[in-house]
C-alpha atoms as an extended CHARMM CRD file, in Angstrom:
* protein
*
       235  EXT
         1         1  MET       CA              0.0300000000       -0.0590000000       -0.3170000000  PROA      1               0.0000000000
         2         2  ARG       CA              1.2650000000        3.7140000000       -0.6960000000  PROA      2               0.0000000000
         3         3  ILE       CA              0.7820000000        6.0450000000        2.0960000000  PROA      3               0.0000000000
         4         4  ASP       CA              1.2100000000       10.0680000000        1.3910000000  PROA      4               0.0000000000
         5         5  LEU       CA              1.5470000000       12.4380000000        4.2710000000  PROA      5               0.0000000000
         6         6  LEU       CA              1.4850000000       15.8630000000        3.6400000000  PROA      6               0.0000000000
         7         7  THR       CA              2.5220000000       17.8030000000        6.6360000000  PROA      7               0.0000000000
         8         8  LEU       CA              4.1860000000       21.5410000000        7.7530000000  PROA      8               0.0000000000
         9         9  PHE       CA              6.3610000000       19.3390000000        9.6450000000  PROA      9               0.0000000000
        10        10  PRO       CA              7.8830000000       16.4430000000        8.1970000000  PROA      10              0.0000000000
        11        11  ALA       CA             10.7420000000       16.4800000000       10.6710000000  PROA      11              0.0000000000
        12        12  MET       CA              8.7070000000       14.8870000000       13.5510000000  PROA      12              0.0000000000
        13        13  PHE       CA              8.0010000000       11.9350000000       11.1890000000  PROA      13              0.0000000000
        14        14  ALA       CA             11.8090000000       10.5030000000       11.6260000000  PROA      14              0.0000000000
        15        15  GLY       CA             12.3100000000        7.4390000000       14.2410000000  PROA      15              0.0000000000
        16        16  PRO       CA              8.7230000000        7.2000000000       14.7990000000  PROA      16              0.0000000000
        17        17  LEU       CA              7.5850000000        5.5060000000       11.2050000000  PROA      17              0.0000000000
        18        18  ASP       CA             11.2570000000        4.0850000000       10.8640000000  PROA      18              0.0000000000
        19        19  GLU       CA             10.9600000000        1.8370000000       13.6990000000  PROA      19              0.0000000000
        20        20  SER       CA              9.4690000000       -2.2870000000       14.4800000000  PROA      20              0.0000000000
        21        21  ILE       CA              6.8560000000       -3.2750000000       12.4580000000  PROA      21              0.0000000000
        22        22  LEU       CA              6.6750000000       -0.2550000000       10.2650000000  PROA      22              0.0000000000
        23        23  LYS       CA             10.5870000000       -0.2870000000        9.3090000000  PROA      23              0.0000000000
        24        24  ARG       CA             10.1340000000       -3.8930000000        8.2720000000  PROA      24              0.0000000000
        25        25  ALA       CA              6.7890000000       -3.0360000000        6.2720000000  PROA      25              0.0000000000
        26        26  ARG       CA              8.8970000000       -0.5780000000        4.9340000000  PROA      26              0.0000000000
        27        27  GLN       CA             11.8300000000       -2.7570000000        3.4900000000  PROA      27              0.0000000000
        28        28  GLY       CA              9.0100000000       -5.6040000000        2.6660000000  PROA      28              0.0000000000
        29        29  GLY       CA              7.6220000000       -3.3100000000       -0.0970000000  PROA      29              0.0000000000
        30        30  ILE       CA              4.2660000000       -3.5560000000        2.0550000000  PROA      30              0.0000000000
        31        31  LEU       CA              4.5910000000       -0.1150000000        2.9790000000  PROA      31              0.0000000000
        32        32  ASP       CA              4.9610000000        2.4390000000        0.6740000000  PROA      32              0.0000000000
        33        33  LEU       CA              5.4020000000        5.7060000000        2.8830000000  PROA      33              0.0000000000
        34        34  ARG       CA              6.1430000000        9.1980000000        1.2010000000  PROA      34              0.0000000000
        35        35  ILE       CA              6.0870000000       12.4810000000        3.1280000000  PROA      35              0.0000000000
        36        36  HSD       CA              5.5010000000       15.7370000000        1.5870000000  PROA      36              0.0000000000
        37        37  ASP       CA              6.1870000000       19.4950000000        2.9360000000  PROA      37              0.0000000000
        38        38  LEU       CA              3.4610000000       20.9340000000        2.4660000000  PROA      38              0.0000000000
        39        39  ARG       CA              5.2290000000       24.4440000000        1.4160000000  PROA      39              0.0000000000
        40        40  ASP       CA              6.3430000000       22.6500000000       -1.7790000000  PROA      40              0.0000000000
        41        41  TRP       CA              3.0700000000       23.7730000000       -3.0440000000  PROA      41              0.0000000000
        42        42  THR       CA              2.6010000000       27.4070000000       -2.2890000000  PROA      42              0.0000000000
        43        43  HSD       CA              4.3360000000       30.0600000000       -5.2330000000  PROA      43              0.0000000000
        44        44  ASP       CA              5.2630000000       32.7390000000       -3.0190000000  PROA      44              0.0000000000
        45        45  ARG       CA              8.5110000000       33.5900000000       -1.2500000000  PROA      45              0.0000000000
        46        46  HSD       CA              7.0870000000       33.0200000000        1.9650000000  PROA      46              0.0000000000
        47        47  ARG       CA              5.6560000000       30.2220000000        1.1980000000  PROA      47              0.0000000000
        48        48  THR       CA              2.8410000000       30.7620000000        2.7000000000  PROA      48              0.0000000000
        49        49  VAL       CA              0.2940000000       28.4930000000        3.4970000000  PROA      49              0.0000000000
        50        50  ASP       CA             -2.5690000000       29.5320000000        6.2520000000  PROA      50              0.0000000000
        51        51  ASP       CA             -3.9090000000       33.2400000000        6.8710000000  PROA      51              0.0000000000
        52        52  THR       CA             -6.6430000000       34.9320000000        8.9450000000  PROA      52              0.0000000000
        53        53  PRO       CA            -10.0390000000       33.4680000000        9.0720000000  PROA      53              0.0000000000
        54        54  TYR       CA            -12.2040000000       35.2130000000        7.4070000000  PROA      54              0.0000000000
        55        55  GLY       CA            -15.0530000000       36.9740000000       10.0600000000  PROA      55              0.0000000000
        56        56  GLY       CA            -12.0770000000       37.7220000000       12.6850000000  PROA      56              0.0000000000
        57        57  GLY       CA            -11.8200000000       35.4630000000       15.0380000000  PROA      57              0.0000000000
        58        58  PRO       CA             -7.9700000000       33.5230000000       16.6840000000  PROA      58              0.0000000000
        59        59  GLY       CA             -5.3720000000       31.9720000000       14.6080000000  PROA      59              0.0000000000
        60        60  MET       CA             -4.6950000000       30.8970000000       11.3560000000  PROA      60              0.0000000000
        61        61  VAL       CA             -6.3890000000       29.0370000000        9.1620000000  PROA      61              0.0000000000
        62        62  LEU       CA             -4.7560000000       26.4870000000        6.0570000000  PROA      62              0.0000000000
        63        63  LYS       CA             -4.8420000000       28.0710000000        2.8860000000  PROA      63              0.0000000000
        64        64  PRO       CA             -7.4190000000       25.8820000000        0.0140000000  PROA      64              0.0000000000
        65        65  GLU       CA             -4.7010000000       26.2790000000       -2.6520000000  PROA      65              0.0000000000
        66        66  PRO       CA             -1.4640000000       24.5530000000       -1.4300000000  PROA      66              0.0000000000
        67        67  ILE       CA             -3.2480000000       21.9170000000        0.0580000000  PROA      67              0.0000000000
        68        68  PHE       CA             -5.9310000000       20.9660000000       -3.3760000000  PROA      68              0.0000000000
        69        69  GLU       CA             -2.7020000000       21.1680000000       -5.6700000000  PROA      69              0.0000000000
        70        70  ALA       CA             -0.4320000000       19.3440000000       -3.8120000000  PROA      70              0.0000000000
        71        71  VAL       CA             -3.7640000000       16.0120000000       -3.5760000000  PROA      71              0.0000000000
        72        72  GLU       CA             -4.4880000000       16.4590000000       -7.2760000000  PROA      72              0.0000000000
        73        73  ALA       CA             -0.5580000000       16.2460000000       -7.9070000000  PROA      73              0.0000000000
        74        74  LEU       CA              0.2530000000       13.6030000000       -5.8830000000  PROA      74              0.0000000000
        75        75  LYS       CA             -3.2590000000       11.4490000000       -7.2880000000  PROA      75              0.0000000000
        76        76  ALA       CA             -2.0180000000       11.8540000000      -10.6180000000  PROA      76              0.0000000000
        77        77  ASP       CA              1.1680000000        9.8290000000       -9.3920000000  PROA      77              0.0000000000
        78        78  GLN       CA             -0.5920000000        7.8430000000       -7.0950000000  PROA      78              0.0000000000
        79        79  GLY       CA             -3.9590000000        6.9940000000       -9.3230000000  PROA      79              0.0000000000
        80        80  GLU       CA             -7.0590000000        5.2160000000       -7.1140000000  PROA      80              0.0000000000
        81        81  THR       CA             -6.7430000000        6.6040000000       -3.7240000000  PROA      81              0.0000000000
        82        82  ARG       CA             -8.1350000000        8.2140000000       -0.5300000000  PROA      82              0.0000000000
        83        83  VAL       CA             -8.1360000000       11.5350000000        1.4920000000  PROA      83              0.0000000000
        84        84  ILE       CA             -8.0450000000       11.5800000000        4.6650000000  PROA      84              0.0000000000
        85        85  LEU       CA             -7.4740000000       14.4380000000        6.4650000000  PROA      85              0.0000000000
        86        86  THR       CA             -6.6270000000       14.9790000000       10.8400000000  PROA      86              0.0000000000
        87        87  ALA       CA             -8.9090000000       16.6550000000       12.6030000000  PROA      87              0.0000000000
        88        88  PRO       CA            -10.4810000000       16.8590000000       16.1720000000  PROA      88              0.0000000000
        89        89  SER       CA            -14.1010000000       17.0910000000       14.9000000000  PROA      89              0.0000000000
        90        90  GLY       CA            -13.4290000000       13.9030000000       12.5100000000  PROA      90              0.0000000000
        91        91  ARG       CA            -15.2230000000       10.7930000000       12.7880000000  PROA      91              0.0000000000
        92        92  PRO       CA            -13.2580000000        8.0260000000       15.6830000000  PROA      92              0.0000000000
        93        93  PHE       CA            -11.2820000000        6.5190000000       14.4330000000  PROA      93              0.0000000000
        94        94  THR       CA            -11.1510000000        3.4760000000       15.5270000000  PROA      94              0.0000000000
        95        95  GLN       CA             -9.8530000000       -0.7130000000       14.5970000000  PROA      95              0.0000000000
        96        96  SER       CA            -12.9310000000       -1.1960000000       11.8530000000  PROA      96              0.0000000000
        97        97  VAL       CA            -12.1030000000        2.2750000000       10.0260000000  PROA      97              0.0000000000
        98        98  ALA       CA             -8.2230000000        1.2360000000        9.9100000000  PROA      98              0.0000000000
        99        99  ARG       CA             -9.5090000000       -2.3770000000        8.7840000000  PROA      99              0.0000000000
       100       100  GLU       CA            -11.2490000000       -0.5010000000        6.1020000000  PROA      100             0.0000000000
       101       101  LEU       CA             -8.7380000000        2.0100000000        5.0800000000  PROA      101             0.0000000000
       102       102  SER       CA             -6.3540000000       -1.2950000000        5.0390000000  PROA      102             0.0000000000
       103       103  LYS       CA             -7.8750000000       -2.0880000000        2.4190000000  PROA      103             0.0000000000
       104       104  SER       CA             -8.4550000000        0.9860000000        0.1380000000  PROA      104             0.0000000000
       105       105  PRO       CA             -5.6750000000        0.7560000000       -2.4640000000  PROA      105             0.0000000000
       106       106  GLY       CA             -3.7640000000        4.0450000000       -1.3810000000  PROA      106             0.0000000000
       107       107  LEU       CA             -3.9330000000        6.9260000000        1.1830000000  PROA      107             0.0000000000
       108       108  ILE       CA             -3.6460000000       10.1520000000        1.2190000000  PROA      108             0.0000000000
       109       109  LEU       CA             -3.0160000000       11.7930000000        4.7570000000  PROA      109             0.0000000000
       110       110  VAL       CA             -4.0060000000       15.4620000000        5.1860000000  PROA      110             0.0000000000
       111       111  CYS       CA             -2.3750000000       16.6630000000        8.8700000000  PROA      111             0.0000000000
       112       112  GLY       CA             -4.0510000000       19.7860000000        9.8460000000  PROA      112             0.0000000000
       113       113  SER       CA             -2.5980000000       22.6190000000       11.9240000000  PROA      113             0.0000000000
       114       114  TYR       CA             -2.5980000000       26.4350000000       13.6320000000  PROA      114             0.0000000000
       115       115  GLU       CA             -7.4400000000       26.3400000000       13.5440000000  PROA      115             0.0000000000
       116       116  GLY       CA             -7.9580000000       24.1810000000       10.9570000000  PROA      116             0.0000000000
       117       117  TYR       CA             -8.1890000000       24.0540000000        7.0870000000  PROA      117             0.0000000000
       118       118  ASP       CA            -11.0280000000       25.8130000000        4.6730000000  PROA      118             0.0000000000
       119       119  GLU       CA            -13.8670000000       24.0770000000        4.8400000000  PROA      119             0.0000000000
       120       120  ARG       CA            -13.6510000000       23.7710000000        1.3210000000  PROA      120             0.0000000000
       121       121  VAL       CA            -11.3370000000       21.2120000000        1.8300000000  PROA      121             0.0000000000
       122       122  ARG       CA            -13.4110000000       19.4800000000        4.0160000000  PROA      122             0.0000000000
       123       123  ALA       CA            -16.6810000000       19.8880000000        2.0040000000  PROA      123             0.0000000000
       124       124  HSD       CA            -14.9240000000       19.2010000000       -2.1580000000  PROA      124             0.0000000000
       125       125  LEU       CA            -11.4440000000       17.5080000000       -1.7150000000  PROA      125             0.0000000000
       126       126  ALA       CA            -11.4310000000       15.0700000000        1.1080000000  PROA      126             0.0000000000
       127       127  ASP       CA            -13.0500000000       11.4190000000        1.5420000000  PROA      127             0.0000000000
       128       128  ASP       CA            -13.2850000000       11.5320000000        5.2270000000  PROA      128             0.0000000000
       129       129  VAL       CA            -11.9310000000       13.1940000000        8.0740000000  PROA      129             0.0000000000
       130       130  LEU       CA            -10.9380000000       11.7020000000       11.3330000000  PROA      130             0.0000000000
       131       131  SER       CA             -9.8270000000       12.1780000000       14.2900000000  PROA      131             0.0000000000
       132       132  ILE       CA             -7.7190000000        9.5580000000       16.9660000000  PROA      132             0.0000000000
       133       133  GLY       CA             -9.5920000000       10.8190000000       20.3940000000  PROA      133             0.0000000000
       134       134  ASP       CA            -11.7560000000       14.2340000000       21.7950000000  PROA      134             0.0000000000
       135       135  TYR       CA             -8.2980000000       16.1450000000       22.5310000000  PROA      135             0.0000000000
       136       136  VAL       CA             -6.5940000000       18.2020000000       20.6790000000  PROA      136             0.0000000000
       137       137  LEU       CA             -3.1950000000       18.1800000000       19.5360000000  PROA      137             0.0000000000
       138       138  THR       CA             -0.6220000000       21.1830000000       18.3250000000  PROA      138             0.0000000000
       139       139  ASN       CA             -1.2830000000       19.1390000000       15.0380000000  PROA      139             0.0000000000
       140       140  GLY       CA             -2.0810000000       16.3280000000       13.2140000000  PROA      140             0.0000000000
       141       141  ASN       CA              1.1860000000       14.5790000000       12.6630000000  PROA      141             0.0000000000
       142       142  LEU       CA              0.8490000000       12.5580000000       15.4900000000  PROA      142             0.0000000000
       143       143  PRO       CA             -2.7520000000       11.3010000000       14.9260000000  PROA      143             0.0000000000
       144       144  ALA       CA             -1.7050000000       10.6160000000       11.3340000000  PROA      144             0.0000000000
       145       145  MET       CA              1.3200000000        8.1600000000       12.3370000000  PROA      145             0.0000000000
       146       146  VAL       CA             -1.4980000000        6.6570000000       15.2790000000  PROA      146             0.0000000000
       147       147  ILE       CA             -3.4310000000        5.7910000000       11.4360000000  PROA      147             0.0000000000
       148       148  VAL       CA             -0.1350000000        4.9360000000        9.5230000000  PROA      148             0.0000000000
       149       149  ASP       CA              0.6060000000        2.7460000000       12.3550000000  PROA      149             0.0000000000
       150       150  ALA       CA             -2.3220000000        0.6840000000       12.9030000000  PROA      150             0.0000000000
       151       151  VAL       CA             -3.8310000000        0.3670000000        8.8590000000  PROA      151             0.0000000000
       152       152  THR       CA             -0.1790000000       -1.0570000000        8.1830000000  PROA      152             0.0000000000
       153       153  ARG       CA             -0.4470000000       -3.9890000000       10.7420000000  PROA      153             0.0000000000
       154       154  LEU       CA             -3.3530000000       -4.8070000000        9.4700000000  PROA      154             0.0000000000
       155       155  LEU       CA             -1.2900000000       -5.5710000000        5.2800000000  PROA      155             0.0000000000
       156       156  PRO       CA             -0.9830000000       -9.1440000000        4.2810000000  PROA      156             0.0000000000
       157       157  GLY       CA              3.0290000000       -9.6330000000        5.8600000000  PROA      157             0.0000000000
       158       158  ALA       CA              3.2710000000       -6.6320000000        7.4520000000  PROA      158             0.0000000000
       159       159  LEU       CA              3.0740000000       -8.1550000000       11.2710000000  PROA      159             0.0000000000
       160       160  GLY       CA              4.5390000000      -12.0210000000        9.6650000000  PROA      160             0.0000000000
       161       161  ASP       CA              2.2200000000      -14.5380000000       11.0250000000  PROA      161             0.0000000000
       162       162  ASP       CA             -1.3620000000      -12.1340000000        9.9800000000  PROA      162             0.0000000000
       163       163  SER       CA             -3.9630000000      -14.2660000000       12.6140000000  PROA      163             0.0000000000
       164       164  SER       CA             -1.9890000000      -11.9940000000       15.3490000000  PROA      164             0.0000000000
       165       165  ALA       CA             -4.4530000000       -9.0080000000       14.5780000000  PROA      165             0.0000000000
       166       166  LEU       CA             -7.3780000000      -10.9840000000       14.7720000000  PROA      166             0.0000000000
       167       167  ASP       CA             -7.7910000000      -11.7180000000       18.6280000000  PROA      167             0.0000000000
       168       168  GLU       CA             -6.3790000000       -8.3190000000       19.3870000000  PROA      168             0.0000000000
       169       169  SER       CA             -8.2490000000       -5.5360000000       21.1480000000  PROA      169             0.0000000000
       170       170  PHE       CA            -11.5400000000       -4.3590000000       19.5410000000  PROA      170             0.0000000000
       171       171  SER       CA            -11.0090000000       -6.8620000000       17.1970000000  PROA      171             0.0000000000
       172       172  HSD       CA            -14.9380000000       -8.0600000000       18.1130000000  PROA      172             0.0000000000
       173       173  GLY       CA            -15.6820000000       -5.6470000000       19.3040000000  PROA      173             0.0000000000
       174       174  LEU       CA            -14.4900000000       -6.7150000000       23.0970000000  PROA      174             0.0000000000
       175       175  LEU       CA            -11.2030000000       -5.8550000000       24.7660000000  PROA      175             0.0000000000
       176       176  GLU       CA             -8.3930000000       -8.5490000000       24.9350000000  PROA      176             0.0000000000
       177       177  TYR       CA             -7.9670000000      -11.1790000000       26.3390000000  PROA      177             0.0000000000
       178       178  PRO       CA             -5.4780000000      -11.3560000000       29.3630000000  PROA      178             0.0000000000
       179       179  HSD       CA             -1.6180000000      -12.7490000000       28.6540000000  PROA      179             0.0000000000
       180       180  TYR       CA              0.4780000000      -15.2680000000       30.5720000000  PROA      180             0.0000000000
       181       181  THR       CA              3.5980000000      -16.6790000000       30.0070000000  PROA      181             0.0000000000
       182       182  ARG       CA              6.8580000000      -18.2970000000       32.1910000000  PROA      182             0.0000000000
       183       183  PRO       CA              7.5710000000      -19.0810000000       34.5670000000  PROA      183             0.0000000000
       184       184  ALA       CA              4.2000000000      -20.0910000000       35.8220000000  PROA      184             0.0000000000
       185       185  GLU       CA              4.8440000000      -19.2020000000       39.1240000000  PROA      185             0.0000000000
       186       186  PHE       CA              6.1810000000      -15.3880000000       40.2590000000  PROA      186             0.0000000000
       187       187  ARG       CA              6.4490000000      -13.6060000000       43.7800000000  PROA      187             0.0000000000
       188       188  GLY       CA              3.5980000000      -16.2420000000       44.3130000000  PROA      188             0.0000000000
       189       189  TRP       CA              1.1530000000      -15.1440000000       41.4710000000  PROA      189             0.0000000000
       190       190  GLU       CA              0.4840000000      -18.4820000000       39.7990000000  PROA      190             0.0000000000
       191       191  VAL       CA             -0.9510000000      -18.5970000000       35.8040000000  PROA      191             0.0000000000
       192       192  PRO       CA             -4.5520000000      -20.0140000000       36.0040000000  PROA      192             0.0000000000
       193       193  GLU       CA             -4.4930000000      -23.5180000000       35.5810000000  PROA      193             0.0000000000
       194       194  ILE       CA             -6.9880000000      -23.9040000000       32.3640000000  PROA      194             0.0000000000
       195       195  LEU       CA             -3.6420000000      -21.8930000000       30.7450000000  PROA      195             0.0000000000
       196       196  LEU       CA             -1.5210000000      -25.1930000000       31.5090000000  PROA      196             0.0000000000
       197       197  SER       CA             -4.4430000000      -27.5220000000       30.9860000000  PROA      197             0.0000000000
       198       198  GLY       CA             -3.6930000000      -28.2130000000       27.6590000000  PROA      198             0.0000000000
       199       199  ASN       CA             -7.6080000000      -28.5530000000       27.1810000000  PROA      199             0.0000000000
       200       200  HSD       CA             -7.6730000000      -25.8640000000       23.6590000000  PROA      200             0.0000000000
       201       201  ALA       CA            -11.1860000000      -25.8630000000       23.5700000000  PROA      201             0.0000000000
       202       202  ALA       CA            -11.4810000000      -25.4570000000       27.5950000000  PROA      202             0.0000000000
       203       203  ILE       CA             -8.9740000000      -22.3110000000       26.8980000000  PROA      203             0.0000000000
       204       204  GLU       CA            -11.0960000000      -20.6130000000       24.4710000000  PROA      204             0.0000000000
       205       205  ARG       CA            -13.8250000000      -20.3420000000       26.3660000000  PROA      205             0.0000000000
       206       206  TRP       CA            -11.5230000000      -18.9050000000       29.2880000000  PROA      206             0.0000000000
       207       207  ARG       CA            -10.3150000000      -16.3240000000       27.0130000000  PROA      207             0.0000000000
       208       208  ARG       CA            -14.0190000000      -15.1100000000       25.5480000000  PROA      208             0.0000000000
       209       209  ALA       CA            -15.3840000000      -14.9320000000       29.5650000000  PROA      209             0.0000000000
       210       210  GLN       CA            -11.5950000000      -12.7860000000       30.0660000000  PROA      210             0.0000000000
       211       211  ALA       CA            -12.5930000000      -10.4250000000       27.2080000000  PROA      211             0.0000000000
       212       212  VAL       CA            -15.9500000000      -10.4650000000       28.1550000000  PROA      212             0.0000000000
       213       213  ARG       CA            -15.3620000000       -9.4170000000       31.9760000000  PROA      213             0.0000000000
       214       214  ARG       CA            -12.6380000000       -7.0670000000       31.3510000000  PROA      214             0.0000000000
       215       215  THR       CA            -14.9020000000       -5.0180000000       28.2960000000  PROA      215             0.0000000000
       216       216  VAL       CA            -17.5810000000       -4.5070000000       30.7380000000  PROA      216             0.0000000000
       217       217  GLU       CA            -15.1820000000       -3.0680000000       33.8460000000  PROA      217             0.0000000000
       218       218  ARG       CA            -13.1310000000       -1.7430000000       31.8520000000  PROA      218             0.0000000000
       219       219  ARG       CA            -14.8730000000        0.3140000000       28.8570000000  PROA      219             0.0000000000
       220       220  PRO       CA            -18.6800000000       -0.5000000000       29.6280000000  PROA      220             0.0000000000
       221       221  ASP       CA            -19.6950000000        1.7540000000       26.3330000000  PROA      221             0.0000000000
       222       222  LEU       CA            -18.1960000000       -0.5540000000       23.8530000000  PROA      222             0.0000000000
       223       223  TRP       CA            -20.3110000000       -3.2830000000       25.9750000000  PROA      223             0.0000000000
       224       224  GLU       CA            -23.3690000000       -1.7740000000       25.7540000000  PROA      224             0.0000000000
       225       225  LYS       CA            -22.4960000000       -0.5970000000       22.3830000000  PROA      225             0.0000000000
       226       226  LEU       CA            -22.0900000000       -4.2290000000       21.0330000000  PROA      226             0.0000000000
       227       227  ARG       CA            -25.2930000000       -5.4850000000       22.9760000000  PROA      227             0.0000000000
       228       228  TRP       CA            -27.2280000000       -3.2220000000       20.8400000000  PROA      228             0.0000000000
       229       229  GLU       CA            -24.9660000000       -4.0200000000       18.0210000000  PROA      229             0.0000000000
       230       230  ARG       CA            -25.2040000000       -7.8160000000       18.2890000000  PROA      230             0.0000000000
       231       231  PRO       CA            -28.1160000000       -8.6900000000       20.5000000000  PROA      231             0.0000000000
       232       232  GLY       CA            -28.7800000000      -12.1500000000       21.6220000000  PROA      232             0.0000000000
       233       233  LYS       CA            -25.0040000000      -13.0140000000       20.1580000000  PROA      233             0.0000000000
       234       234  VAL       CA            -22.9100000000      -11.7750000000       23.1020000000  PROA      234             0.0000000000
       235       235  LYS       CA            -23.2830000000      -13.0260000000       26.9840000000  PROA      235             0.0000000000
């Protein structure tokens, strides 16, 4: 998959996207990640990307011209793709959205800054607007990194074993069950006996029950949503 990132601060991406799974995915040709400076599509000597808002108010707003030019140039080069804006007012980014995006032929992520975008960018250029949480960050670079990471992990071959992503938190609407490894006893705390039994059917039932319990206790909002979406199928 090819992902293009449009940002005012390209240096912020050095490091996080060159480590671990993302590094291996890039080296293996699974992820083609390209980072672009939005200022490269400006035409004045100051490389202006923002201006004051019409109607007054604090802060600056990203101008439409460089964003439209940049996205149109990247789409002409990349072909079929989806244009995603990062903004606190976007729809929540979830595991199901990550899975949806992982099936896209390509992505262009536009990282928000300042007071946000000229609304014409959102209305006439973007295919979607995503938010990673109900809080405000300095700019959209960190959300873009989160989206790239979550999507890349779902690409075939990115994890080595594609089944690794199947039982993670949120994959089936539940939080993930607890994990244990050696030693079987540590400082008097023992691994649940069922996990040492070799009875795989019983282990699966235990894991399911633990996932439900953890979700009810820690994320009752997820549990209620799951009950409404799958009545009679969750208990």
